[in-house]
C-alpha positions in Angstrom: -70.8 -58.2 56.0 -71.0 -55.4 53.0 -68.8 -55.9 50.0 -65.9 -53.7 49.4 -65.3 -51.9 46.3 -62.7 -54.4 45.3 -65.3 -57.3 45.6 -68.2 -55.3 44.1 -66.4 -54.2 40.8 -63.5 -57.0 40.6 -60.7 -54.8 41.3 -57.3 -55.3 42.7 -55.0 -53.1 44.5 -52.0 -52.0 42.4 -48.9 -50.0 43.2 -47.6 -47.2 41.5 -44.6 -44.8 42.2 -46.7 -42.8 44.4 -48.8 -45.2 46.3 -51.8 -47.8 45.6 -55.0 -47.7 44.5 -57.5 -49.9 43.1 -58.0 -51.0 39.3 -60.7 -52.8 37.7 -59.7 -54.6 34.6 -61.7 -56.3 31.8 -60.5 -57.4 28.4 -63.1 -57.9 25.3 -62.7 -59.7 22.3 -62.4 -57.5 19.1 -66.0 -58.9 18.0 -68.0 -58.1 20.9 -70.7 -55.5 20.2 -71.6 -52.6 21.9 -74.7 -51.6 20.6 -74.8 -52.5 16.8 -71.1 -52.3 16.2 -68.2 -54.5 17.2 -65.6 -52.9 19.1 -63.1 -53.6 16.2 -64.9 -50.9 13.9 -62.9 -48.0 15.7 -59.8 -50.0 14.5 -60.9 -50.0 10.9 -60.9 -46.2 11.1 -58.8 -44.7 8.1 -55.9 -42.5 9.2 -57.2 -39.3 7.2 -60.5 -39.6 8.8 -59.0 -39.7 12.5 -56.8 -36.8 11.4 -60.1 -34.8 10.2 -61.6 -35.7 13.5 -58.8 -34.7 15.9 -58.6 -31.3 13.6 -55.0 -32.0 12.9 -53.4 -30.6 9.7 -52.8 -32.8 6.9 -49.0 -32.8 7.3 -49.2 -34.3 10.5 -49.5 -38.0 10.9 -52.3 -39.8 12.1 -52.4 -41.1 15.8 -51.6 -44.9 15.7 -52.3 -45.5 19.4 -55.4 -44.1 21.2 -56.6 -44.3 24.5 -60.4 -44.0 25.3 -60.8 -42.0 28.3 -63.7 -40.9 30.5 -63.5 -39.4 33.9 -66.3 -39.4 37.2 -65.6 -36.6 39.1 -66.5 -34.9 42.4 -68.2 -32.1 40.6 -69.5 -31.1 37.3 -68.2 -27.5 37.3 -64.8 -28.3 37.0 -62.1 -26.1 39.1 -59.1 -26.6 41.5 -61.4 -28.2 44.1 -62.8 -30.9 41.7 -61.0 -34.2 41.6 -61.4 -37.1 39.1 -61.9 -40.1 41.7 -62.6 -42.6 38.8 -60.7 -42.8 35.5 -61.9 -45.4 32.8 -59.3 -45.8 30.2 -59.6 -48.4 27.1 -57.1 -49.4 24.6 -56.6 -51.9 22.0 -53.9 -54.6 22.7 -53.0 -57.2 20.2 -56.5 -58.8 19.3 -58.5 -57.6 22.3 -59.7 -54.4 24.0 -58.5 -53.5 27.5 -60.5 -51.5 29.8 -59.0 -50.2 33.1 -60.7 -48.1 35.7 -58.5 -46.4 38.1 -60.2 -45.8 41.4 -59.3 -43.4 44.4 -60.7 -45.2 47.8 -60.0 -41.6 49.3 -58.8 -38.1 48.3 -55.0 -39.2 49.7 -54.8 -41.5 46.8 -54.9 -39.1 44.2 -50.8 -38.9 43.6 -51.3 -43.0 42.9 -54.0 -42.3 40.6 -52.0 -39.6 38.7 -48.8 -41.3 38.7 -50.8 -44.3 37.0 -52.2 -41.6 34.5 -48.8 -40.2 33.9 -47.5 -43.6 32.9 -50.6 -44.8 31.0 -50.9 -41.5 28.8 -47.0 -41.5 27.9 -47.8 -44.7 26.0 -50.2 -43.2 23.7 -50.3 -40.9 20.5 -54.0 -39.5 21.4 -56.8 -39.3 23.5 -60.5 -40.0 22.4 -63.1 -38.2 24.7 -66.6 -36.9 24.8 -66.7 -33.4 25.9 -63.1 -34.0 27.1 -61.7 -31.2 25.6 -64.2 -28.9 27.7 -64.1 -31.0 31.0 -62.0 -34.3 31.3 -58.6 -33.1 29.9 -58.8 -29.6 31.6 -59.6 -31.3 34.9 -57.0 -34.0 34.6 -54.5 -31.2 33.6 -55.3 -29.1 36.4 -54.8 -32.1 38.5 -51.3 -32.7 37.1 -50.4 -29.0 37.7 -51.5 -28.9 41.3 -49.4 -32.1 41.9 -46.3 -30.7 40.1 -46.5 -32.9 37.1 -45.9 -32.2 33.7 -49.1 -32.7 31.5 -48.2 -34.9 28.4 -48.7 -32.2 25.7 -47.8 -34.7 22.7 -51.3 -36.1 23.0 -54.0 -35.4 20.3 -57.3 -35.2 21.3 -60.1 -36.6 19.3 -63.3 -35.3 21.1 -66.3 -36.7 19.7 -68.8 -33.8 20.7 -68.1 -31.8 18.0 -68.7 -34.0 15.3 -71.8 -35.4 17.3 -73.4 -31.7 17.3 -72.6 -31.3 13.6 -74.2 -34.8 12.6 -77.1 -34.7 15.0 -78.0 -31.5 16.7 -80.5 -30.6 13.6 -82.5 -33.9 14.3 -82.0 -35.3 18.0 -83.3 -33.6 21.1 -79.7 -33.1 22.5 -76.5 -34.5 22.1 -75.8 -36.2 25.3 -73.7 -39.3 25.0 -77.0 -41.1 26.1 -78.8 -39.8 23.4 -76.5 -40.6 20.7 -76.0 -44.3 22.2 -80.1 -44.8 21.8 -80.6 -43.4 18.3 -77.1 -44.0 16.5 -75.5 -47.1 18.2 -79.0 -49.0 19.2 -77.8 -48.9 23.0 -80.5 -48.4 25.3 -79.2 -48.1 29.1 -81.4 -50.0 31.9 -81.1 -48.4 35.2 -78.3 -46.3 34.4 -77.1 -43.8 37.1 -77.9 -40.0 36.1 -74.4 -38.1 35.8 -75.5 -35.3 38.1 -76.0 -38.0 41.0 -72.2 -39.7 40.6 -70.5 -36.8 42.9 -73.1 -37.4 45.7 -72.5 -41.3 45.6 -68.9 -40.7 45.7 -69.2 -38.5 48.7 -71.7 -40.8 50.4 -69.1 -43.8 50.0 -66.4 -41.7 51.7 -68.7 -41.0 54.7 -69.7 -44.3 55.0 -67.4 -46.7 53.3 -70.2 -48.5 52.1 -69.4 -49.3 48.5 -72.9 -50.7 47.2 -73.7 -47.3 45.6 -70.4 -47.2 43.4 -71.5 -50.1 41.5 -73.6 -48.3 39.3 -70.8 -45.7 38.9 -68.5 -48.2 37.7 -71.1 -49.4 35.3 -71.8 -46.0 33.8 -67.9 -45.2 33.3 -67.7 -48.7 31.7 -70.6 -48.0 29.2 -69.2 -44.7 28.5 -65.7 -45.8 27.3 -67.4 -48.7 25.2 -69.7 -46.2 23.6 -66.5 -43.9 22.8 -65.0 -46.9 20.8 -68.0 -47.7 18.7 -69.0 -44.0 18.1 -65.3 -43.7 16.8 -66.1 -46.4 14.5 -69.5 -45.3 13.3 -68.4 -41.8 12.6 -65.3 -42.9 10.9 -67.2 -45.3 8.8 -69.8 -42.6 8.0 -67.0 -40.1 6.7 -65.3 -43.1 4.7 -68.1 -44.8 3.2 -71.5 -43.1 3.7 -73.1 -45.1 1.2 -72.8 -48.3 3.3 -75.0 -46.6 6.0 -78.7 -45.6 6.0 -78.3 -42.0 6.6 -80.6 -39.2 7.1 -80.5 -35.8 4.9 -79.3 -33.9 7.9 -76.6 -36.2 8.7 -75.1 -35.8 5.2 -75.1 -32.1 5.7 -73.2 -32.9 8.8 -70.6 -35.1 7.3 -70.3 -32.3 4.5 -69.5 -29.9 7.3 -66.8 -32.1 8.7 -65.2 -32.5 5.3 -65.4 -29.1 4.2 -62.2 -27.6 5.6 -60.2 -30.2 4.5 -61.7 -31.6 1.3 -64.0 -29.2 -0.2 -65.0 -31.4 -2.9 -65.8 -34.3 -0.5 -68.1 -32.0 1.3 -69.9 -30.9 -1.6 -70.6 -34.3 -2.6 -72.1 -34.8 1.0 -74.3 -31.7 0.5 -75.6 -32.7 -2.9 -76.6 -36.2 -1.3 -78.3 -34.6 1.6 -80.4 -32.6 -1.4 -81.1 -35.6 -3.3 -82.4 -37.4 -0.3 -85.0 -34.7 0.5 -83.4 -32.2 2.9 -86.1 -30.1 4.5 -86.5 -26.3 4.9 -85.0 -24.1 5.8 -81.8 -26.3 6.0 -82.1 -26.9 2.1 -82.2 -23.2 1.3 -79.3 -22.5 3.3 -77.5 -25.6 1.8 -78.4 -24.2 -1.7 -77.1 -21.0 -1.2 -74.0 -22.3 0.1 -73.5 -24.5 -2.9 -74.1 -21.7 -5.2 -71.6 -19.5 -3.6 -69.0 -22.3 -4.1 -70.0 -22.4 -7.9 -69.6 -18.9 -8.2 -66.2 -18.8 -6.7 -65.0 -21.4 -9.3 -66.4 -19.6 -12.2 -69.3 -22.1 -12.7 -71.9 -19.4 -13.1 -74.7 -21.5 -14.9 -74.7 -24.0 -11.9 -74.4 -21.1 -9.4 -77.7 -19.5 -10.8 -79.6 -23.0 -11.2 -78.9 -23.4 -7.4 -79.9 -20.0 -6.3 -83.2 -20.3 -8.3 -83.8 -23.8 -6.5 -83.3 -22.0 -3.3 -86.4 -19.7 -4.4 -88.9 -22.7 -5.2 -91.4 -24.3 -3.0 -92.6 -21.0 -1.4 -90.1 -20.8 1.3 -89.9 -18.1 3.6 -88.2 -14.9 1.8 -84.7 -14.7 2.0 -82.8 -12.0 0.1 -79.5 -13.4 -0.3 -80.6 -15.9 -3.3 -82.4 -12.8 -5.1 -79.3 -10.8 -4.7 -76.8 -13.2 -5.9 -78.9 -13.7 -9.0 -79.4 -10.0 -9.7 -75.5 -9.6 -9.4 -74.9 -12.3 -11.8 -77.1 -10.9 -14.4 -76.0 -7.1 -13.9 -72.3 -7.6 -13.4 -71.5 -11.0 -15.3 -74.2 -11.9 -18.0 -74.6 -7.8 -18.4 -78.4 -8.4 -19.1 -79.7 -5.5 -17.2 -83.2 -6.1 -18.1 -82.9 -9.5 -16.3 -81.4 -8.0 -13.3 -84.0 -5.3 -13.2 -86.7 -8.2 -13.6 -85.3 -10.1 -10.6 -84.7 -7.3 -8.2 -88.3 -6.0 -8.8 -89.5 -9.4 -8.1 -87.5 -9.5 -5.1 -88.6 -6.2 -3.6 -92.3 -6.8 -4.1 -91.7 -10.1 -2.3 -89.8 -8.3 0.5 -92.8 -6.0 1.0 -95.3 -8.6 1.1 -93.2 -10.6 3.6 -92.7 -7.7 5.8 -88.8 -8.0 5.3 -86.7 -5.7 7.6 -86.6 -2.2 6.4 -82.6 -2.3 5.6 -83.4 -5.6 3.3 -86.0 -3.4 1.5 -83.9 -0.2 1.2 -81.2 -2.3 -0.3 -83.2 -3.9 -3.0 -84.7 -0.4 -3.7 -81.3 1.2 -4.4 -80.1 -1.8 -6.6 -83.5 -1.4 -8.5 -83.1 2.4 -8.6 -79.4 1.8 -10.1 -80.6 -0.8 -12.6 -83.2 1.7 -13.7 -80.7 4.3 -14.3 -78.4 2.2 -16.1 -80.9 0.5 -18.4 -83.5 2.9 -19.2 -86.3 0.6 -17.9 -89.4 1.8 -16.1 -89.2 2.7 -12.4 -91.6 0.8 -10.2 -93.3 1.1 -7.1 -94.6 -1.8 -4.9 -97.9 -2.6 -3.1 -98.0 -6.0 -1.4 -97.0 -8.3 -4.2 -98.3 -6.1 -7.2 -95.8 -4.3 -9.3 -96.9 -0.8 -10.6 -95.2 0.6 -13.7 -95.0 4.5 -12.9 -92.9 5.6 -15.8 -89.4 5.3 -17.3 -86.1 5.9 -15.8 -84.2 8.9 -17.1 -81.0 7.9 -19.0 
């Protein structure tokens, strides 16, 4: 005789205020590792880091109780016809991590699932998701609304997809959770069911009442929830103490972007570390330009010019921005029109040699013409990279 869902995944039937459904519960000791990190790593996240990741203003208190949540649904596009048939929810309780998976044996059990979710969510300050801001939470909120329930709007959402994109989009093929697991957490899934197949496996179960296809679905959901925990720990540790990790230059750039909005100096330190570790082009040049502009805003002109000059080194593709910044410095701040003329003339020659857009060349030519008029220095024309003197500017 074929095993039931309850037998297959170790679930028990539980009662709610709106009916009964199956719930599979597991408890893990905090030292248990998921990939290279123990589950307790998420508990060690500093409050200011959690606030940063959840995009809450500094005046708000950091969430003390977090729920790690992932859904499996009847469709990947969302909409009012899409149900969340399996919800995995994990949380820390005393000295363990509890993972509960709520399962609808049929669509008419949705009221029971939503009742269980309403009670569960009410006990937490925030929800940790991966693309939950764009999918899981709007879907659940839609189901709440359709069932005439109020969505608990007190919840913070710490969605890890945004920081993952900032940290790894430049060096990984994609930012799917499975990719992050393999390259960051040191976890390789074996025989994992693709997410795109999960809706069809559930519909097959509804038609046949054969549960064997659901085992991989529960396992996929379980791994997703556990990865939310250790990924939270990894990102929080990297933000709080990056020196304790072996990070790539691109990861330091990502950390800088995360800190930049709330702690500009901390972000700048991450950017400088990325440069010291050999960040490659074109990110290197973009970062030097960014740091130069920050130094300019703060009146640190020698540092700004040094950064812009560094952006011109190594024969990188022509970018007019650092040339223009240096020329503006010499003309307007150092009052050295000859130096401004020299920089602009060289920039115009390189722009022509590189085949820069017409508006870029026109802007440089206009600046050079103005410098000629102000300084009395020679006018120049350009042929490739050669600068040919053709006369003297009129006063």
